[in-house]
N, C-alpha and C positions, 0 to 999 in steps of 0.2 A: 938905212936899209932895213926892211922887214921881210922875214922869210919864215917858212914853216920849219920847225925843228924835227930832228930825227935821233936815232939811237947814238949816232956819233957825237951829238951835242950833250949827252947826258951829264957827264962829269962837270963840264963848264957851266951849264945852266944851273945845276944843283949847287955848285959852289957859289954862284951869284945869289941864288934864292936863300941859301942857308945863312947869309949875312943877316937876314931878318926872318928866322925860322917860324916865329909865331904868325906874323902877318902872311907868310907864304905857305902856311900849313896845308891848304887845299891843293895848291899847285904841286908842292913837294910830295904830298901823300899820293896824288894821282899819278905822278911820274914814277915814283918808287913802286907803286902797286901795279899799274897798267902799262907803263912805258909809252912808246910813241906810235904803236902800230894798231891800236884799237880803232874800230870805226866810229865809236861814240866819243872819242877824245882826240883833240888836236891842240898842239902847243905852237905858238909863234914867238919869235924873238925880234927885238929891234936892236940894231947895232950902230955904233958910231964909225967913223972912218978908220979907226984903229982896230975894228972888229971887237970892241968891248960892248958888253950888254948895256943897253939903256932902259929896256922894259921887257916884260914878258906877259903874254896873254894866253889864257887857257880857255878852251871850249870843252866842256864836259856835259854831254847830253844837252839839256836846256839851260845850262849855267855857263856864265862867263866870269872869270876872275882876272883882274888886271893888277899888275904890280910894276913899280919903278922906284929906285932909290931916291930919285929926285921928283919934285912936284912939277911934272911936265907931261903933257899929252900931245903927241904928234898926230895931227889930223890925218896923216896917211893911214892910221889905224881904222879910219871910218870905212875905207874900201874893203878891209878885211872883215869888219863887222857885217857889212852888207852881203857878204858871201855866206853867212850862216843864219840859221833860225835860233833864237834864244828867247827865254822868258825872264831870266834873272841875271843881273849884272852886279857884281860886288867888288869892293876894294876899300882901302883905307880912305877916310873922308877927304883928305886933302887932294887925293887923286880923283875921286868920284865927283867932287865939286867942279873939276875941270871938264869931265866927260859928260855929265848930265845935260848941259845945254844942247848937246848934239843929238840927244835921244828924244824922240817924240813918242807919246803914248805910254810912258812909263811913270810909275809912282816912286817917290824917294822916301826911304826909311832909314833913319839914323839910329845906330845902336852903340852901346859900350862894348869894348873889347877888353877882356880881362884874362889874366893867367895866374896860375898857382904852382909853386915849386915846393911848398911846405904846407903842412896841415896845422891850422891854428887852434883847432878844437877837436874833440873826439865825441862821437855819439855811438853808444853801444846799446843794442837791444837784442839779447840772445834769444828772445822768443820769436823774433821775426824770421821767416824763411826767405832767404835771398837766393835766387836761381839765375844762372847764366843762360841766356837764350842760345840754344843749339839745334832745336828741331822745329819742324813746321807747326807742331802743336804749341810750342812756346810763342812762335810768331803770331799765331791765331789769338792767343791770350792777350798779347800786346795790342793787336788790332781791336779787340773788344774793349780794352781799356781806353785807347785813344779815341774810339768811336763816341765815347761819352764826353769828350772835350772838344768844343766847337773850334777853338783856334788851331787845331791840328788838321782840320779839313779832311779827315779820313773818310767821312761819310761819302765823299765824292769818288772814292777809290774802291774798286772791287777787292774783296777780301783775298782772292787768289793772287791778284797782282801785288797786293801789299805783302803777302807772305813770301812770294818769289823775290821781291825787292829786298825785303828784310833779310832773307837768307843770303842773298848775294852781297849784302852790306857787311857780312861777317869777315870778308877779306880785308876790310878797312878799319875795323874796330870791334867793340863788344857791346852787348846789351845785357843789363841786369834788371830783374824785377822782383818785387815782393809778392808772394803768393799767400792769399788768405781765402779759406773756404772754396778752394778750387779756382779762384779768379786772380788775375794780375791786378793789383790795386795801386801800385806805384812803379815807375820805371825810370831808368836813365841809360844813356847810350853814349858811345864815342864813335867818331868817324875820322877820316883823313889821318889815320895814325902813321907817323913817320918813325925814323930811327930814334928821335929824341922827344917827341911829344904827340898829343892827340887832341882832337876837338870834342868837347862835350856837347851833346845835342839831346833832344827828346826827353827833357826832364818833365815828368807828368805824374799827377796823382788823381785818382778818381774823386770827383767832387765831394762825395759823402765820406771820404776817408782822409780829408785834409785836416790840418791843425793838429796832427799827431806826430809831426816831424819825420814822416816816412821818407820824404825826398832827401832830407838831410842825412838820414841813415845810409841811404843808397849812395849819396855823394861821397860821404866819408869812406865807405867801403870801396868805391871806385878809385878815389884818390889814393888810398893806401895801396891798391893793386898796382897802379901806375908808378907811384913813387918807389915802390919796391923793385920796379924794373928800371929805375933811374930815368924815368920819363916824366915830364911835367905836362900840365893840362891847360887848355885854353877854352874860352866860351864867349858867346855874345849874350847880351841881355838888354832889354829896353824898359823893363819894369823896375823902378827903384826899390820896391820891396824885395823883389827877388835878388837884386844887387846887394842889398844889406845882408841877406842870408849867405850869398856867395863870399862876401868879404869876411864874414865871421869865420868861414871855413878856411880862409887863407888866400882868396883871390884878390888881385890888385888890378885896378884899371890901368891900361897902357895907352891905347889910342881909341879914336872913334872909328867905327866901321859903318859903311853905308851899303844897303841892299836896294837896288832899283828893280822893281817888278813891273812887268808888262800889265797894263790894265785889261 
């Protein structure tokens, strides 16, 4: 049986998801932050005959995340998927490989999933100014930084919309950046923060400021902040060079993650 979840299901579904807290960080984070009554978020559960969870599906705006403890995809989920519009579908590789054949018009992207609970090295530069994003002006500086990096596709987004989205994201994580000469030159952020972990996103440095280790300084700063709160960190990467940097800092590969994007 598949049905939509509500507030009554909170404790049981979180207990199920917390058995794999890293892989379920997005679903857990969205439930803990937004609950079950937001118009931009819907959560479904699949149950066996004894009413035990078999899988969970999250719709969050244009995103879908699917999870199951077992490598199985019930085709009954397809009728649920057809009721929603979405552009991005993600989950661990063994599950997404079962789902992808049923999706047309999507592109498949495989990534490494890594997590860190300890810091393996330290990077200190007391001359750098590290600022936590708190205001619209901070968000505007991040927009200007990301606008110089093509892979972030910020140029397709209005600045006012970016600033609004960035400020709204502060309920789910933090953003730090390095300020030089009145400009943000490197940044890192977290999202989907839960009671025990958070996901690192948006690691970026302006092209003409690279090879100075600025991103590593920010990463170490961020890792210390979270480890001091007894929380660990997760991230995705598909660039082996970036992976080498993360591993030097203390990240370890756990599973493969797949993002399926609508063409």
